[in-house]
DRENZA-912979 format. One line per 3 residues: number of its first residue (from 1); their letters; for each residue x, y, z of C-alpha. Coordinates in pm, whole numbers, m for minus. Example, Ala and Ser with C-alpha at 12.3 -4.5 7.8 and 13.67 -1.06 7.14 Angstrom:
<rs>
1) as) 1230 m450 780 ~ 1367 m106 714 .
</rs>
This chain:
<rs>
1) mgd) 16190 10360 32568 ~ 15856 10354 32746 ~ 15491 10447 32710 .
4) lnd) 15291 10771 32718 ~ 15337 10810 33093 ~ 15717 10798 33056 .
7) ikq) 15754 11080 32799 ~ 15883 11348 33037 ~ 16126 11112 33205 .
10) vie) 16264 10987 32871 ~ 16312 11344 32742 ~ 16510 11440 33052 .
13) qkn) 16721 11122 33066 ~ 16804 11108 32694 ~ 16837 11488 32642 .
16) iee) 16577 11473 32364 ~ 16558 11786 32145 ~ 16290 11684 31895 .
19) vii) 15979 11469 31930 ~ 15803 11321 31625 ~ 15448 11195 31673 .
22) aie) 15389 10895 31446 ~ 15074 10707 31542 ~ 14796 10525 31361 .
25) yse) 14491 10726 31249 ~ 14276 10527 31493 ~ 14493 10655 31780 .
28) hdk) 14456 11026 31706 ~ 14266 11070 32031 ~ 14602 11030 32205 .
31) iek) 14754 11337 32038 ~ 14601 11580 32289 ~ 14738 11372 32579 .
34) ild) 15083 11369 32420 ~ 15082 11744 32360 ~ 14964 11808 32718 .
37) ali) 15254 11596 32844 ~ 15501 11796 32632 ~ 15378 12144 32723 .
40) dsn) 15649 12224 32976 ~ 15926 12035 32790 ~ 16166 12246 32584 .
43) vsv) 16151 12030 32272 ~ 16051 12074 31909 ~ 15736 11874 31831 .
46) kai) 15644 11743 31486 ~ 15373 11507 31365 ~ 15343 11285 31059 .
49) pgm) 15020 11375 30872 ~ 14783 11120 30723 ~ 14759 11057 30349 .
52) yei) 14423 11239 30338 ~ 14580 11561 30461 ~ 14861 11530 30204 .
55) ftg) 14633 11452 29907 ~ 14388 11732 29989 ~ 14672 11985 30010 .
58) kvr) 14625 12055 30380 ~ 14993 11969 30431 ~ 15267 12079 30192 .
61) msa) 15553 11835 30146 ~ 15895 11990 30204 ~ 16076 11710 30015 .
64) img) 15976 11451 29756 ~ 16182 11171 29912 ~ 16156 11284 30273 .
67) tpl) 15869 11225 30515 ~ 15638 11529 30536 ~ 15602 11663 30889 .
70) iev) 15369 11911 31055 ~ 15553 12129 31303 ~ 15357 12194 31621 .
73) shq) 15429 12554 31717 ~ 15404 12663 32080 ~ 15438 13029 31980 .
76) lip) 15112 13200 32067 ~ 15195 13547 31931 ~ 15449 13674 31675 .
79) pwq) 15799 13746 31815 ~ 15765 14123 31762 ~ 15445 14129 31968 .
82) enl) 15607 13916 32239 ~ 15901 14161 32261 ~ 15667 14460 32265 .
85) khf) 15453 14292 32533 ~ 15764 14253 32751 ~ 15855 14621 32694 .
88) idi) 15500 14729 32787 ~ 15519 14511 33100 ~ 15836 14687 33220 .
91) vgs) 15724 15041 33135 ~ 15370 14982 33262 ~ 15492 14836 33592 .
94) lfa) 15736 15121 33655 ~ 15461 15373 33578 ~ 15214 15194 33806 .
97) lii) 15463 15181 34096 ~ 15546 15551 34055 ~ 15185 15675 34047 .
100) ssp) 15085 15445 34335 ~ 15385 15542 34552 ~ 15185 15807 34746 .
103) lfl) 14952 15521 34853 ~ 15233 15309 34994 ~ 15262 15484 35331 .
106) fli) 14883 15475 35376 ~ 14866 15104 35286 ~ 15166 15014 35503 .
109) lgv) 15015 15192 35804 ~ 14673 15039 35734 ~ 14812 14684 35721 .
112) kls) 15029 14735 36029 ~ 14754 14891 36240 ~ 14480 14646 36131 .
115) srg) 14648 14335 36274 ~ 14977 14196 36394 ~ 15211 14043 36138 .
118) pif) 15429 14137 35839 ~ 15329 14413 35598 ~ 15395 14209 35286 .
121) yrq) 15265 13863 35210 ~ 15489 13618 35025 ~ 15370 13294 34874 .
124) eri) 15501 13041 34623 ~ 15307 13030 34297 ~ 15362 12842 33971 .
127) gkn) 15472 13042 33668 ~ 15556 12983 33303 ~ 15661 12626 33218 .
130) gkp) 15576 12517 33572 ~ 15856 12720 33729 ~ 15780 12825 34090 .
133) fti) 15829 13186 34202 ~ 15748 13402 34504 ~ 15454 13639 34462 .
136) ykf) 15434 13962 34665 ~ 15121 14127 34801 ~ 15017 14358 35082 .
139) rsm) 14892 14127 35357 ~ 14511 14130 35360 ~ 14454 13840 35602 .
142) yhn) 14532 13786 35966 ~ 14878 13644 36031 ~ 14901 13262 36004 .
145) aen) 14558 13248 35839 ~ 14646 12918 35673 ~ 14765 12720 35972 .
148) ngp) 14518 12447 35874 ~ 14654 12421 35520 ~ 14592 12590 35180 .
151) els) 14244 12736 35146 ~ 14086 12957 34880 ~ 13943 13290 34985 .
154) skk) 13576 13385 34958 ~ 13364 13699 34975 ~ 13275 13638 35341 .
157) ddr) 13614 13506 35450 ~ 13667 13562 35824 ~ 14042 13541 35772 .
160) vtp) 14042 13876 35585 ~ 14105 14182 35801 ~ 13872 14486 35772 .
163) fgr) 14151 14686 35606 ~ 14232 14385 35388 ~ 13873 14382 35265 .
166) fmr) 13908 14750 35171 ~ 14230 14679 34979 ~ 14078 14386 34793 .
169) ksr) 13783 14594 34678 ~ 14024 14827 34498 ~ 14289 14561 34422 .
172) fde) 14540 14768 34624 ~ 14674 14450 34786 ~ 14808 14344 34444 .
175) ipn) 15021 14655 34384 ~ 15341 14467 34486 ~ 15266 14228 34196 .
178) fln) 15431 14489 33974 ~ 15762 14395 34139 ~ 15704 14041 34012 .
181) vlk) 15657 14180 33661 ~ 15985 14374 33684 ~ 16159 14054 33800 .
184) gdm) 16025 13874 33492 ~ 15809 13625 33685 ~ 15480 13777 33572 .
187) slv) 15323 13989 33299 ~ 15061 14262 33320 ~ 14813 14034 33141 .
190) gpr) 14804 13657 33170 ~ 14629 13380 33362 ~ 14645 13437 33736 .
193) per) 14915 13219 33901 ~ 14797 12943 34130 ~ 14957 12726 34397 .
196) qff) 15072 12374 34312 ~ 14828 12236 34571 ~ 14530 12364 34371 .
199) idq) 14687 12306 34027 ~ 14716 11934 34103 ~ 14344 11920 34185 .
202) iia) 14249 12112 33870 ~ 14466 11898 33640 ~ 14310 11580 33781 .
205) rap) 13974 11699 33646 ~ 14079 11933 33361 ~ 14424 11844 33216 .
208) qyl) 14394 12130 32966 ~ 14489 12363 33252 ~ 14851 12279 33158 .
211) qll) 14799 12495 32848 ~ 14794 12803 33075 ~ 15151 12730 33182 .
214) kvk) 15271 12813 32831 ~ 15268 13185 32917 ~ 15371 13406 33206 .
217) pgi) 15098 13450 33466 ~ 14951 13798 33489 ~ 14832 14060 33735 .
220) tsw) 14500 14051 33551 ~ 14345 13808 33306 ~ 14043 13748 33087 .
223) gqv) 13923 13493 33341 ~ 13961 13748 33621 ~ 13770 14011 33423 .
226) kyg) 13487 13788 33298 ~ 13452 13553 33595 ~ 13630 13709 33892 .
229) yae) 13779 13536 34195 ~ 13724 13163 34239 ~ 13622 13019 34577 .
232) nid) 13654 12648 34494 ~ 13795 12406 34235 ~ 13472 12403 34031 .
235) qmi) 13487 12781 33994 ~ 13860 12768 33912 ~ 13783 12528 33625 .
238) rrm) 13504 12754 33497 ~ 13736 13056 33510 ~ 14008 12854 33334 .
241) kyd) 13786 12830 33023 ~ 13802 13209 32981 ~ 14181 13202 33011 .
244) liy) 14200 12927 32747 ~ 13999 13156 32518 ~ 14260 13426 32587 .
247) ldn) 14540 13191 32480 ~ 14358 13112 32154 ~ 14315 13485 32080 .
250) msl) 14631 13622 32241 ~ 14741 13960 32101 ~ 14842 14307 32218 .
253) yvd) 14493 14431 32124 ~ 14332 14176 32357 ~ 14581 14269 32631 .
256) fki) 14486 14637 32608 ~ 14118 14543 32616 ~ 14169 14339 32935 .
259) liy) 14371 14621 33097 ~ 14089 14869 33026 ~ 13828 14633 33175 .
262) tml) 14052 14587 33480 ~ 14092 14963 33533 ~ 13713 15001 33518 .
265) tvl) 13680 14725 33779 ~ 13927 14903 34006 ~ 13748 15237 33968 .
268) rre) 13414 15074 34046 ~ 13570 14887 34342 ~ 13428 14555 34225 .
271) gi) 13704 14334 34366 ~ 13638 14049 34607 .
</rs>
């Protein structure tokens, strides 16, 4: 049907539902590449274990006559936690929008009086399974700030308005993100969503970034808390490592911990 580079195309053309990885022991270095290629494909993945794993009891055989298979699970947290996380996202976002509603008039006037242009900023970002969505923010930059193409922001970015700098310090510009959570595009906690332009550059150097697309992007993340905003691709890759740690330890407890750290950051006005 093809080689490793054709996996996605074959799955789509043949309507594949299950993928079985059966390769020689000497080729096990290819497994990570295969799994990376299958991250955003809605298929069940299984692998044939080696005889060593079977004999040492690391793999239990489900049938004497059948071929034993290891099922590769893409489920990062138990279903009950995933459902509760979604419930917390909805309730938390509604609560956040209600308590921040008195700020809306102040922020709207501040954005409008600081520079010409729309009050809200809309931009396409990449969400779970590589699905694009429109993110909403209060505009913190001058209108048409990216006429020369996509560019990451920095601490001394001349494109940011004085009022925009104030909003970023307190993360007020991200309040409309809660609308994205209510729409189901984002979660309260998860890796920050990026633009495809920058994702392509990151993947070229760090393919494991694709792992982050397994979950909904978030308003805040472990990478955001521990590293902060990234000003270039090198920094984005360094921040990514914290978000990969989050995926490996994903739980409601970790989410609450990240939310507490984020609230402390907001209170201390330690944003960009």
